[in-house]
N, C-alpha and C positions, 0 to 999 in steps of 0.2 A: 829204941830203933828210930834212927832218924829218917824222915820222910819228907821229900822235897816235891813242891809243886808250885804252881803259880795260882795265886789267889787274888781275885780283883785286879788283875794288872801288875802284880808283884810277885817276885819270887819269896817262897816261905820255906822254912824248914821246920817241921814239928818233930819234936822228940817224944815219941809215945808209942805204945804197942800197936803193931799193924793191924790188930783186929779190932781196934777202938773204932766206934762209928765215927764218920767224918762230922756228923753233926756235934759231938761231944768236943772234938778238936777246935772246930770253930767257935763254939759257945766258950767252953771252959779253958783252952789254951790260948786261942787267938781273941778272944774277948769281941767276938762279933756275934752278938745277941738277937739279929734280926731275923735268923733262921730259928724256928720255934720247933719245939718239942711238943709233940701230939700224943703219938700212941706207942712209938718205939718199934712197931712191927710192920712199917711200910704201908698202913691201911688208910691214912687220912690225908697225906699230903702236905700237912704243916711244914715240914722240913724241906720242901723242894729247893733244890739249888741246881745250877747248870755244872755239868762236867763235860769238858770240851763241846759245849754248846747244846748238849742234850739234857733234858729234865730228868733229875734222878732223885732220890729219896735220901737224904743225908743220915737218916737214922738207920738205914740196912746197909749202906756202902760202907766197906771197911776203909780205914786210912790207908793201908797198903795199896787199894785200888786207886787211890789219887796220885799215886807216886808217878811225876812226870807229867802229869794231866793239868788242865786248866780250869779252875773251879770259880766260878762267879756266884756271889750271894746277892740278897736283896741290897746290901750296901753298896755293891759293886755294878749293879745292873745300870744306874745312872745316879751318882751320888747326889746331883742337883735336883732329881725328881723329874728329869724331862724325857724320860723313855716314853714313847707313845703310850704304853700300857700303864704307866704310872700316872700320867697326864689324864688318861680315861677314866681311870679309878677316882681321881680327886674331882675331875669334871662331873661324874654321875653321881658322887658320894656313895661309893659301893659299900664301904665297911658298916658294920654295926658295931660289934665289939672290937674287930680288926685281928682277933688273935690268928686266923688262917690266912690272913690277906697276904703276907709275904709269899707264902708258898702258892697261893692263888696267883699272884702276879709273875713270879717265876714260871709257872706252869703255862701261863698265857703268853709270856715273851718268848718261850720256847716254841710253842705253837706257831707263833706269828713269824719267828726266824725261819721257820720251815716251810710254812704256808702263809703267802702273804695276803690270801683273801679266802679264809676258810668258810665252808658252808656252815650253816647253823648245825647241822648233823656233826660235822668235824669238830665245832667248838665243843658240843656237848660230849662226845667221845674223848677229846684231849682233857677236858677239865673234870671228867667223871671220877679220877682218882683223887680229887681234892674236895675234902668234906667242908661245908661250911655249917657249923652248928647253928648260927643265926637263921639259916635259910635265904640268904642272899643270892641266891643262884640266878634270878632274873636281872638283877643289876650286874652280877658277874659277867653274864653272857652278853648283855648289852655293852659292857665296858670292852669286852673282847672285840665284839663287832665294830665299836667307835675306834678302838686302837688300830684296827686294820685299815681304817682310812688315814691313818698317820695323825689324827687329831689336830 
């Protein structure tokens, strides 16, 4: 089954089963490996991408749901790394191991696209679905706060 959607600003066509998770289409068919596999059940947030501007979990969204939609991955957020969230992450040295960071960045970018100056509670609520096994939550929170200023 061929499914067409816009990926990081360009039209793509993926010939794969409609029930395939978008995550696997991105990684295995389209060779975009920035989006990570963490749990496969939508519990950790490592696979967070944007679909039509909203943060979604690529491991639980089926490819058929992407038909006609616009998907942005970490590779397409800002290829030069100049998105305010990417800049804040670098400035504050957020990652330790880095595995969850693409998902964290994508979740934070979606939050800031929706709410330009979120409260601390809104940041905590939005980021709660993304797990960092290294425990970098204070730096993640500080980076979201910094990105809200436009860095």
